[in-house]
C-alpha positions as CSV (number, residue, x, y, z in Angstrom):
1,M,45.8,179.7,93.2
2,M,45.1,180.8,89.5
3,P,46.8,178.8,87.5
4,S,48.9,181.7,86.0
5,E,50.7,181.7,90.1
6,L,51.0,178.3,89.2
7,V,53.4,178.8,86.2
8,M,55.5,181.2,87.2
9,K,55.8,179.2,91.0
10,I,56.8,175.7,88.9
11,Y,59.0,176.9,86.3
12,K,60.1,181.0,87.1
13,S,58.5,181.5,83.2
14,N,54.9,183.1,81.9
15,S,55.4,180.5,78.7
16,N,52.2,179.7,77.5
17,T,53.0,176.5,76.9
18,Y,53.5,176.2,80.6
19,F,50.5,177.7,80.6
20,N,48.8,175.0,78.9
21,L,50.7,172.2,79.9
22,V,49.5,173.5,83.9
23,S,46.0,174.8,83.2
24,R,45.2,171.1,81.1
25,A,46.5,169.6,84.7
26,L,44.1,171.7,86.7
27,A,41.0,170.5,84.3
28,E,42.1,166.7,84.9
29,L,42.5,167.2,88.7
30,K,39.4,168.7,89.1
31,E,37.4,165.7,87.0
32,K,38.7,163.4,89.3
33,K,37.7,166.1,92.2
34,L,41.2,166.8,93.4
35,V,40.8,170.6,92.9
36,E,38.0,172.6,93.0
37,I,37.0,175.7,90.9
38,V,36.5,179.1,94.0
39,N,35.0,181.4,91.2
40,P,33.5,179.3,88.8
41,E,31.1,182.0,87.6
42,D,34.5,183.7,86.0
43,K,36.1,182.9,82.9
44,T,39.5,184.2,83.7
45,G,41.9,184.4,86.8
46,R,39.9,181.1,88.4
47,I,41.3,180.3,91.7
48,Y,41.5,177.0,92.6
49,K,41.9,175.2,95.7
50,R,42.4,171.5,97.2
51,T,39.1,169.4,98.1
52,K,39.1,167.3,101.0
53,E,40.0,164.7,98.7
54,G,42.5,166.1,97.4
55,E,43.9,166.9,100.7
56,K,44.0,163.2,101.5
57,V,45.6,162.3,98.1
58,L,48.7,164.4,98.5
59,K,49.1,162.9,102.5
60,K,49.4,159.7,100.8
61,L,52.4,161.2,98.4
62,V,54.3,162.8,100.8
């Protein structure tokens, strides 16, 4: 899912403020290896997906 899609899904708005929050959160999740970028060569329109570790963490939270 792209950051812009997450913003619309979570906040029902396309605000830059929300986009910055989501982008920062995705960067932190990527740093912790909970998500990965599917298309790292693209600088815009990046698609993120959960890693296996991210799936494990999600199951513990739910």
